C-alpha positions, 0 to 999 in steps of 0.5 A: 899619043898626040901625033907622030913622034920625030927622031928628036922626040918632038910631036909633029902634029897635035890632036884636033878637038874632034880627035881628042873627043873621039879618043876620050871615048876609048877611056870609057868616059860618059857623055856627061864627062865629055860635056864637062870637057866641052864646057870646062874652059868657059866656066867662071869661078863662083863669085869674085876671088878676094885675091888672084894670087896663090903660092904653091910649094915645089918639092922635087924630092918627095914623090909623084903622089903630089901630082894634082898640085901641079896638074891644077895649074890650068884649073887654077887659071880657069878659076880666076887666079892670074898670078900662080907661083910655084915656089921652091922651099928649103924644107922637105916638109911642104907643111912648113911653107904653108904654116909660115905663109910662104905657100898658101896650099899644098898636098901633105900626108895628114900625119905631119899636119896633125903634129903641126896642129898639135903645136898650134900651127896655123894650117887647115885641112880641107879634103882628102886627095888619095889613099895610100902611096907609101910602101914599106920595104924590108930586108930578108930578116923582116917579114912583118911590121912586128919584126921591126922591133930593135931594128934600124929604120931610115928617115929623111928627118924627124917629123917627116912623112915617112917617120910619122907613117912608120911610127903610126904603123909601129903603134898598131903592133905595140912597138914604141917608136921612141924606145924600140927602134933606131932612127937613122936620118939619111938623105933621100938620094942615099936611102936606097943604097944604104938599104941595099948595103944592109946599113938599114933594115927597112925603108918607107918609100914614096912613088916612083921610088916604090916602082923602081925598087919593085922593078929591080927586086930590091928588098921585099914589101912588108906593107903597101898602104895602097892596098893593105888595111887599115891604111888603104881605108884612110887618106894619105895626102890631104889638101892643106892650106894656110889658116889665115888664107882660108879665113881671109879669102873663102871664095879663093879657098873654095876655088883653089880646092876645086882646082886641086880636086879636078886635077885629082880627077885627071890623075885618076882617069888620065894617069898618063897625062899627069905622068907626062906633065910631071916628067916634062916639068922635071918633077920626076926623072923617069917617066916609066916609073912615074906612069906606073905610080900614077896608075897605082895610086888610088886617086878616085876616093875623094868623093867616097871617104870621110876625111875626118875619119882619117884625122881621127885614125892618125890622131889616135895612133900618134897619141899612142906613139906619144908624138901628139898630145891633143885628142882627135876632137881637139885636132879637128877643131884646131885645123879642119874645115870640111864646108868647102868639100861638102859643097864641092861634092854636091857641085862637081859631078860624080863622073869626073871631068877628064881634063882641064880643057883641050888647050891644057890637054894639048900642052900636057900630052908631050912626046916621051921616049918609050911611052908607047910600050908602057902598059898598065900594071895592077897594084902589088899586094903586100906580103902576108 
């Protein structure tokens, strides 16, 4: 922690720069990583931004997996954005706000984005952020995905992340998501209780709800997209931007993408920093579960995996599920641009920077009750 914690929960003394750099070594950071931290705050954006304003959506009910979008705020400032607006939205799909132009950039599961592109909405996928985060929980009667045939499944809305992910999973075992299951729309806050009461047979949970269900032994894991193939081989959340923004502001687009990818590195190396920020800003209610989630979500894949493979994978599954009509090549042509990602893979070092400058790190490290007693947990494998 960043100093002694008082009884009121405030930090008495913040770390000095030397203390932080010394502590960073305990995380196994290389000299290159520490050099990046030293220089991070002074590096200007590459080229003048065509706009210094950027809008990002706030969706408090979705999950902690979108943390890089909020950790990115200080990185966006370093890139030259001076008007950074986090906006609330009426829909639980952040892609809605991006397609409409209300927001410029978001992190969104690729499945709903593919459906939007299938209907020619103006959005563009730029990069993958992390693989997996969804976990499918079943009642005692559900042992495998195949057992879902004829069952009742809870979703927050049709076309939403859990609906599209579940439909994709059903397609892999030849279950028709239109005819062979019953979809029940349930408010996210009520889903868990419906599951406990036996009103629904399975739920697709986001972190940190995943960690709470596991901790309280509610249901059992049928599939864990963080560790189970084929899901763990493909991106879940991807950086997606408004198509007009990308076309009109290419320099700002690259700068925004760089900020989110650097924030993703922070989530991978310092999950406690991201968890504290999410808790401090009220995006999650429970720090303990948020930290466990941040430690388990595989954020360290954006340099390694090809996001186009993800688009092809889910496009084919959604086509098989009769939810999308476009071919994978058509989806890729309509709404992907990997140019900025390829450039950033070459420009950003393989050893990710631990944080966005000392000032940002000081602000993120806040006193959280009970945080010193929280240890690392290994990802939980799904039942076979």
